[in-house]
C-alpha positions, 0 to 999 in steps of 0.5 A, a space after each residue: 511494481 516499483 513504478 506503481 508503489 512511487 506513483 501511488 505515493 503521490 497520485 490522486 486520480 480522482 482529484 487529478 493532481 500530485 498528492 502531498 504526503 512528501 512532507 509527513 514521509 520526509 519528516 519521519 524518515 529525516 528523524 529517523 536519519 538524524 538520530 541513528 549513527 550509521 545511515 546504512 543500518 536500520 534496525 528493528 526499532 527504526 522500522 517500529 518508528 515508521 507509523 506513517 510509513 506503515 499507513 503507506 504501506 497499508 495503502 500500497 497493499 490496499 492497491 494491490 488488493 485491487 491489482 489481484 482479482 479474486 479467487 475460486 473457491 468450491 462451496 463445500 455446503 449449501 450457502 444462504 445469502 440475501 434469498 439466495 442458496 449457493 448449492 454444495 459443490 458449486 465454485 464461487 469467485 470472491 472478489 477482492 477487487 469488488 470489496 476494496 472499491 466498495 464505498 460502503 467499506 472505504 470512502 473515496 477507494 480510487 484516491 490514494 489517501 494513506 491518512 485513512 489508516 491513522 488509528 484504523 487496522 481496516 473496516 469490518 463487516 457488521 455484525 460478523 467482526 471479519 476484516 475486509 481488507 484482504 490484500 494478502 489473504 486470510 485464515 489459513 491461506 494468509 500469505 507468510 511472507 506479508 509482514 517481510 513484505 512490509 519491511 522490505 517496503 518501508 526500508 525501500 521508502 526509507 533509502 528512497 525518501 532520505 537520499 533522493 528525490 523524484 518528479 514524473 518525467 512525463 504525464 502518466 495516469 492510474 488505470 483500474 482495469 483489468 488490473 491497477 497499474 500506471 499506463 506508462 510504467 511511471 518514468 521518473 527523473 530522480 535527483 539525489 538530496 543534498 544532505 549534510 556531511 554528518 548525515 552522509 557519514 558512513 555512505 559510500 
């Protein structure tokens, strides 16, 4: 999953070129690193100062929604949908991937685009207000660890962006069937970023 996260950070499969959200992310995280006294310690306020990283996190969660095919549910009462009836007792398969790839809700769904989440928590079903962005499920079955997962991802990206730079070691590409993944697990070359001695204070 780490390889998928880093590849999604830059790869735009529709355009066929490396995306450049690096500038926005580096600016955000370098500002945080410049103002904190110990670069090894992040406070809750620092985490809340990562709006663009939250967009990246949403986009990663969006991709995870394609990674998880869907869920089975048993119908507890007759349901009428667009002239069809799903009888009580039948089992239905709710496809997260089909919803997250629906261009009615998500334009250019196969393109990595964290900017789509700026000032936007996700589209809703017209008339019902139900959010169709469901990478962690919803309702009483909402994943209890989803906020922790976002914090962990944000801290990981902060460490990665402020301390290292990386580039693909060889050509790779995203595939979306049967799950979202990179074909070669996204091999990369990593280099430590050069920072000033003041910024290095506290690092061992």
